[in-house]
C-alpha positions in Angstrom: 0.0 0.4 -0.1 1.5 3.0 -1.1 0.9 6.4 0.4 0.9 9.9 -1.1 3.6 11.2 1.8 3.6 11.1 5.6 0.7 12.6 7.5 1.8 12.1 10.9 5.2 13.1 11.3 6.9 13.1 14.1 8.1 16.5 16.4 11.3 16.4 15.9 11.1 15.5 11.9 11.5 19.1 9.4 8.3 19.7 7.8 8.8 20.4 4.2 7.2 23.5 4.4 9.4 24.4 7.1 11.8 24.3 4.8 15.0 27.2 4.1 16.4 27.7 1.4 19.7 30.0 0.4 18.8 32.6 -1.3 23.2 33.7 -2.5 24.2 30.0 -3.5 24.5 29.6 -7.2 24.4 25.3 -7.3 21.7 23.8 -9.3 20.2 21.4 -6.3 17.9 24.2 -4.5 16.2 25.9 -7.0 14.8 22.8 -7.8 14.2 21.5 -4.4 12.7 25.1 -3.6 10.4 24.8 -6.8 9.7 20.5 -5.5 8.9 22.3 -2.0 6.5 25.2 -4.1 4.5 22.0 -5.2 3.7 20.6 -1.9 3.0 23.7 -0.2 0.8 24.4 -2.9 -3.2 22.5 -2.9 -4.4 23.1 -6.2 -0.4 22.1 -8.1 0.0 19.8 -4.8 -3.4 17.7 -5.6 -2.7 17.9 -9.4 0.5 16.3 -9.4 0.0 14.2 -6.7 -3.7 12.5 -8.6 -1.8 11.3 -11.4 1.3 9.9 -9.3 -1.4 8.0 -7.7 -2.8 6.9 -11.1 -0.3 5.5 -11.9 1.9 4.3 -9.8 -1.5 3.3 -7.7 -3.7 2.7 -10.5 -5.9 -0.8 -10.0 -3.8 -1.8 -6.6 -5.1 -2.3 -3.1 -5.2 -0.4 -0.4 -4.3 -2.9 1.8 -0.3 -5.0 2.4 3.6 -3.8 2.6 3.9 -0.4 3.3 5.7 1.1 -0.7 7.5 3.7 -0.6 6.2 7.2 -0.8 5.0 8.9 -4.2 6.3 11.9 -3.6 10.3 10.2 -2.0 10.0 9.1 -6.2 9.0 12.4 -7.6 11.7 14.2 -5.9 14.4 11.6 -5.7 14.1 11.3 -10.0 13.7 14.7 -10.0 17.4 15.1 -7.6 18.9 12.7 -9.8 18.5 14.2 -13.6 19.0 17.9 -11.8 22.4 17.1 -10.5 22.6 14.7 -13.4 24.4 12.0 -11.0 24.1 8.1 -10.4 22.2 5.8 -8.5 24.9 5.3 -5.8 25.7 9.0 -5.2 21.1 9.4 -5.1 21.6 6.3 -1.9 24.0 8.4 -0.7 21.6 12.2 -0.4 19.0 10.0 0.1 20.3 8.8 3.6 22.5 11.9 4.7 21.9 14.3 2.4 19.8 17.2 5.1 18.7 19.4 2.8 17.4 16.5 0.0 15.8 14.7 3.5 14.1 17.7 4.4 12.9 18.7 1.8 11.5 15.1 0.9 9.5 15.2 4.6 12.1 12.4 6.5 15.1 14.7 8.3 15.3 14.9 12.5 16.3 17.0 13.4 18.1 14.7 16.5 18.2 12.4 18.9 16.5 9.7 17.4 18.6 7.7 15.0 17.2 5.2 15.8 13.8 5.8 14.0 16.4 7.1 10.9 14.6 6.3 7.5 16.7 5.1 5.3 16.7 4.1 1.7 18.7 1.4 -0.5 20.2 1.5 -3.0 17.5 -1.2 -5.3 14.4 0.0 -3.4 15.4 3.9 -4.9 15.5 2.4 -8.3 13.2 0.6 -8.6 10.5 2.3 -7.3 12.0 5.5 -9.3 11.6 2.9 -11.9 7.7 2.6 -12.7 7.7 6.8 -13.4 7.2 6.7 -17.2 7.3 9.0 -20.0 3.5 9.8 -20.3 3.1 10.7 -16.8 6.5 13.1 -16.7 4.3 14.5 -19.7 1.7 15.6 -17.6 3.4 17.0 -15.2 5.7 18.9 -17.1 2.6 20.6 -18.6 1.7 21.6 -14.5 5.1 22.3 -13.7 5.0 25.4 -17.0 1.8 26.5 -16.3 2.3 27.3 -12.8 5.7 28.7 -13.9 3.7 31.1 -16.3 1.4 32.2 -13.8 4.3 33.5 -11.3 6.3 34.8 -13.7 3.7 36.3 -16.3 2.7 40.3 -16.2 -1.0 39.3 -17.5 -2.5 36.6 -18.2 -3.4 36.9 -21.8 0.4 37.8 -22.8 1.0 36.2 -25.7 4.0 33.2 -25.7 7.2 33.6 -28.5 8.1 29.9 -28.7 11.4 28.4 -30.5 11.5 25.1 -31.4 15.3 23.0 -32.2 16.3 19.6 -32.1 19.5 18.0 -30.6 20.9 14.5 -30.2 21.4 12.7 -26.3 24.0 10.4 -27.3 22.9 6.4 -25.9 25.4 4.8 -23.9 27.5 2.1 -26.6 30.6 2.2 -27.8 31.7 3.1 -31.3 30.3 0.4 -33.6 32.5 -1.5 -35.9 31.0 -4.8 -37.4 34.5 -6.4 -36.4 33.4 -5.6 -32.0 29.7 -6.0 -32.5 30.7 -9.6 -33.6 33.2 -9.8 -30.8 30.5 -8.3 -28.2 27.8 -11.2 -29.1 30.5 -13.5 -28.9 31.6 -13.0 -25.2 27.8 -12.2 -24.4 27.9 -15.7 -25.2 30.9 -17.5 -23.8 29.5 -15.1 -19.8 26.3 -16.6 -20.3 27.8 -20.2 -21.4 30.1 -20.2 -17.9 26.9 -19.0 -15.8 24.7 -22.6 -17.0 28.4 -24.4 -16.4 27.9 -23.3 -12.5 24.3 -24.1 -12.6 24.7 -27.6 -13.9 28.2 -28.9 -15.4 27.9 -28.8 -20.1 30.4 -31.3 -21.2 32.9 -29.8 -23.6 33.2 -26.2 -21.6 35.9 -26.6 -19.5 39.0 -24.4 -20.9 36.4 -22.0 -21.2 38.6 -18.8 -20.6 41.0 -19.8 -22.2 38.5 -19.8 -25.0 37.6 -15.9 -24.7 41.2 -15.4 -24.7 42.0 -17.1 -27.6 39.3 -14.8 -29.5 39.6 -12.3 -28.3 43.6 -11.4 -29.2 42.3 -12.7 -32.5 39.4 -9.9 -32.6 41.6 -7.3 -31.6 45.2 -8.6 -34.3 41.9 -8.5 -36.7 41.0 -5.5 -35.5 44.6 -3.8 -35.9 45.3 -5.0 -39.8 42.2 -4.0 -41.0 41.8 -0.4 -39.5 45.5 0.2 -40.1 46.1 -0.3 -43.7 47.9 -3.5 -43.9 47.9 -5.6 -47.1 44.5 -6.6 -48.2 45.9 -10.9 -48.5 47.2 -10.1 -45.4 43.8 -8.8 -43.9 41.3 -11.5 -45.6 44.2 -13.4 -43.9 42.9 -12.7 -40.3 39.7 -11.8 -40.8 38.8 -15.1 -41.9 40.6 -17.0 -38.9 38.5 -14.6 -36.9 35.1 -16.5 -38.5 36.0 -19.6 -38.5 36.5 -18.5 -34.6 33.0 -17.4 -34.6 31.4 -20.2 -36.0 32.7 -23.0 -34.7 31.8 -21.0 -30.8 27.9 -20.2 -32.9 27.6 -23.7 -33.9 28.9 -24.9 -29.7 26.3 -22.2 -28.4 23.6 -24.9 -30.8 24.2 -27.7 -29.2 23.3 -26.3 -25.7 21.0 -24.3 -26.7 19.8 -27.5 -28.2 20.8 -29.4 -25.0 20.4 -27.6 -21.8 21.8 -28.8 -18.5 19.5 -30.2 -16.2 19.0 -29.1 -12.4 14.9 -29.1 -11.2 15.4 -26.1 -8.6 16.6 -23.6 -11.2 14.5 -24.3 -13.8 13.2 -20.5 -14.4 17.2 -19.4 -14.5 18.0 -21.5 -16.5 15.2 -21.6 -19.2 15.5 -17.5 -18.6 19.5 -17.3 -20.1 18.7 -19.8 -22.7 16.3 -17.5 -24.3 20.0 -14.4 -23.9 21.4 -17.5 -25.8 19.9 -17.5 -28.6 19.7 -13.9 -28.9 23.4 -13.8 -29.1 23.7 -16.5 -30.9 21.5 -14.5 -33.8 23.6 -11.5 -33.4 26.7 -13.5 -33.8 24.9 -14.8 -37.4 24.1 -11.8 -38.5 27.6 -10.0 -37.9 29.7 -12.9 -39.3 27.2 -12.8 -42.2 28.0 -9.1 -42.7 31.8 -8.8 -41.9 32.4 -11.5 -44.4 29.7 -9.6 -47.4 31.8 -5.8 -46.2 35.8 -7.9 -45.7 35.5 -10.9 -48.1 33.4 -9.9 -50.9 33.3 -6.2 -50.6 29.8 -5.1 -50.8 28.8 -2.5 -48.8 26.0 -3.1 -46.3 23.0 -1.0 -46.6 22.1 0.8 -43.2 18.8 -1.0 -43.3 20.1 -3.8 -41.9 22.7 -2.6 -39.9 22.3 -2.3 -35.9 24.9 -0.4 -34.0 24.6 -1.7 -30.8 23.8 -5.7 -29.8 22.3 -3.8 -25.5 20.8 -0.8 -26.9 19.4 -1.6 -30.2 17.4 1.0 -30.8 20.9 3.9 -31.2 20.3 5.3 -34.4 23.2 6.8 -36.2 23.0 10.7 -37.1 24.9 13.5 -38.8 22.9 16.8 -38.6 24.9 18.2 -41.4 27.1 20.4 -40.1 30.9 21.1 -41.7 32.1 18.3 -39.9 29.7 16.1 -40.5 30.2 14.5 -36.5 28.6 11.1 -35.9 26.1 10.8 -32.9 24.8 7.9 -32.1 21.8 7.8 -30.3 18.2 9.3 -30.9 17.4 13.3 -31.8 15.4 15.2 -29.2 12.8 18.1 -30.1 12.9 21.0 -27.7 10.1 23.3 -27.4 11.0 26.8 -25.2 9.7 30.0 -24.4 10.3 33.5 -24.0 10.9 32.9 -19.7 12.7 30.0 -21.2 10.5 26.6 -19.7 9.9 23.8 -22.0 7.4 23.6 -23.2 6.9 20.7 -25.5 9.1 18.0 -25.9 9.9 14.7 -28.4 11.8 11.9 -28.6 12.6 11.1 -32.7 12.0 7.3 -33.7 13.8 7.4 -37.0 12.7 10.8 -38.2 14.4 14.2 -39.2 13.4 17.6 -37.9 11.1 18.4 -42.1 8.4 15.9 -40.3 7.8 17.2 -36.6 5.6 20.4 -37.5 3.2 19.4 -38.4 2.2 16.5 -34.8 4.2 19.7 -32.2 1.7 22.3 -34.0 -1.2 19.6 -32.8 0.4 19.3 -30.0 1.2 22.8 -28.7 -3.0 24.0 -29.7 -4.1 20.7 -27.3 -1.7 21.1 -24.8 -1.5 24.8 -24.7 -5.3 26.0 -24.8 -5.8 29.4 -25.1 -2.5 30.6 -24.7 -1.8 33.1 -27.7 1.1 32.3 -30.1 3.3 36.1 -30.9 6.0 34.2 -32.5 6.9 30.7 -33.8 11.1 30.2 -34.6 12.7 27.0 -36.5 16.2 27.0 -38.5 17.1 26.2 -41.7 16.2 21.8 -40.5 12.6 22.4 -40.8 12.0 23.8 -44.1 9.3 23.0 -46.4 6.2 24.4 -48.7 4.2 22.3 -46.1 5.5 23.4 -43.1 5.4 26.2 -44.1 1.7 26.1 -45.4 0.1 24.5 -41.5 2.2 27.3 -39.7 1.1 30.1 -41.8 -2.9 28.4 -41.2 -2.0 28.1 -37.4 -2.8 30.9 -34.7 0.4 32.4 -34.5 1.4 35.6 -35.4 4.7 35.5 -36.2 6.1 32.5 -38.0 9.9 32.2 -38.5 11.1 29.7 -40.9 14.2 30.4 -42.6 13.6 28.3 -46.2 16.7 26.2 -48.0 18.3 26.4 -50.6 17.6 29.4 -53.9 15.2 31.8 -52.3 12.5 33.9 -55.0 11.8 37.6 -54.7 8.3 36.3 -51.8 10.9 35.0 -49.8 13.6 37.6 -50.2 11.1 40.0 -48.7 9.7 37.4 -46.2 13.3 37.5 -44.7 14.0 41.7 -45.0 11.2 42.1 -42.9 12.8 43.8 -39.5 10.1 41.7 -37.2 11.1 38.5 -39.2 14.9 39.3 -38.3 14.9 40.5 -34.8 13.1 36.8 -34.2 15.6 34.3 -36.2 18.8 36.5 -34.5 16.7 35.3 -30.8 16.8 32.2 -31.6 20.0 31.2 -31.3 19.1 31.1 -27.4 17.0 28.1 -27.1 20.7 26.4 -27.6 21.4 28.0 -24.2 18.6 26.9 -23.3 20.1 23.3 -24.6 23.2 23.2 -23.5 21.4 23.7 -19.5 19.1 20.7 -20.1 23.1 18.8 -20.6 23.9 19.8 -17.5 20.6 17.9 -16.7 21.3 14.7 -17.2 20.5 14.8 -21.2 24.4 14.7 -22.3 24.8 11.4 -22.5 21.9 9.0 -21.5 22.7 6.7 -18.3 19.9 4.4 -18.6 19.1 1.3 -20.7 16.6 0.3 -23.4 13.9 2.7 -25.0 12.3 3.0 -21.7 14.7 3.7 -20.0 15.8 6.3 -22.3 12.4 8.1 -22.4 11.6 8.0 -19.4 15.2 9.8 -19.0 14.0 12.5 -21.3 11.0 13.5 -19.9 12.9 13.4 -16.2 15.5 15.7 -17.3 12.9 17.7 -18.2 10.9 18.2 -15.5 13.8 19.1 -13.5 15.1 21.8 -16.0 12.1 22.9 -15.6 12.0 23.4 -12.0 15.2 25.0 -11.9 13.7 27.6 -13.9 10.5 27.9 -11.7 13.2 28.0 -8.6 15.7 30.6 -10.0 11.8 32.7 -10.1 11.1 31.9 -7.0 14.2 33.0 -5.4 13.9 36.3 -7.9 10.7 36.4 -5.8 12.1 35.8 -2.9 15.2 38.3 -3.3 12.7 41.0 -3.8 10.9 40.5 -1.1 13.7 40.7 0.9 15.1 44.0 -0.5 12.3 45.2 0.2 11.4 44.2 4.0 15.1 45.2 4.4 14.9 49.0 3.1 11.2 49.5 5.0 13.7 48.0 7.0 16.4 51.0 7.5 13.5 54.2 7.0 11.8 53.0 10.1 15.3 53.4 11.6 16.6 57.2 10.5 12.5 57.8 10.9 13.3 56.6 14.3 17.0 58.5 14.6 
C-alpha cells in the first residue's frame, strides 16, 4: 500500500513547508528543491500532481499489504538524480545523508532519534523511480509550466514567443564496427555459457576461459590489420580466421541451446539464460555474415540492415548536416521553449527528421496550451518545407520564423528581410543555451537502459530543467521581498533616529 506522503510526522521531523533555502547559493540543486517545495505547499498544484502519480503508480491496486515508498519520495529522488546528472549510488547516499534533500522529502529529524531514522536502499530507489514513465512525466511537466507561467507572466493573456530546435541525446554505447559488434555477441555467449556451467555442468566447456582469451586476442589482431592499412591479402587472412572461430563458437552454442543442462531447482533461471543465449547467437550469425560480405566479398552493407549496439538496439546513427559531419549515436530530441525559458514541449524522434515534426508539434501545442496566444514561433532551416510553412501560416501564430533552404525568390527575400523576422531569427539562437542547460540536467548522455528508460530519462531531465527555471523565479521573488523588507527596515530606523 502506497501513500502520498507521511501524514503523522514525528515531533522532531522538519516539515516540508518549513525548509529554508540559501538565496545566495549558485548550485543547481537548491532552486530545484525550492520548486518541489512550491509544488508541495500549493494546494491546487499538490492535488493535481499527486492525482497523476496515484493514477499511474497505485491505480488498480489494493489499498492493503506491505507499505511501499511514498509517492512524494519517488518524485523527489527521481528529479534530484537528473537535476544533478548523477548516478544511482550517489542518489542513495544523498537520500540517506544529504540534509537538504531529506528535509524536502520530509524525513529529516533534528536530533536524538537516530534509531528511528528512515533509510532508503539502493534497489528500493531504483525499482520505485523506474515505475515513473514518459506519459506521466509529460503531464506533470505541463502542470509545472502552467504554474511557472502564472508566476512569471505580467499579464494572463500575454502571448508566448516559442523557439524549436533539436539535438542528439547519445546512448551509452561504444563506437560500433561490425568486428567489435561480433566480439560483443561472442563474449556475451561465453558469459552465459559460463553461468549455465555453474548451475549444471556442461561437457566440453572446461577450458572456456582459454577460449575467451584466444577469441579476444584474435579480434584485436584482426581489428589492427583491418583498420591500420595492412596488406589486403593479410587482412583477409586474419578476417577468415576470426570468422572461423565465430562459426565454431556459434555451432557449439547451438548445441547448448538444443541440450541445456537439467537442474530442477534452477529451471526458471536456465530458461531465461537459454532465451538470452539464443538472442546473442542470432547476433553472431548476423554480424558474421556482414563481416564476410564487407571485408571478404567487398559489398556495401545497406543502412537498413545495420544495428549499432546489441545492448541498445534502438540506437540510431545520426549526422546532422554540420560542416564537420560529426557522427552521433542516439536519438534526436525535439525541444520547444518560450521567452521565459520553460520547455513547453519535447519529443523523442525515432527514425525521423526535423522537417517531419512541424505538423504534429502544432497539434500538441494546440492541445497542451489551450487558450494561449502565440506571438511567434521560430525554427531553423532544417525544418523548412512548403507544407510546413503552409501549416504554420494556417495556425494561429502572429509571426512565423521559418527560413527557407536553398534558392530564394522575390517573395522569400521580402519575407526574410522584414525587420521583425530578422529580430526574432536572431533571438532564436537563445534555445542553444536552453539545450546546454538541459545537457547539464542529465541529457548529455543517457545512462539508462532500453528505449523506455531512455524516454523516461528525457522526461525526468525536462522536468528537472523546468523545476530549475521555476525555482529561479521563486528565488528571485524571495530576494525581491527580502530587499524590500530590508529597505523598509532602514526607513523605519532612519525615521526613528
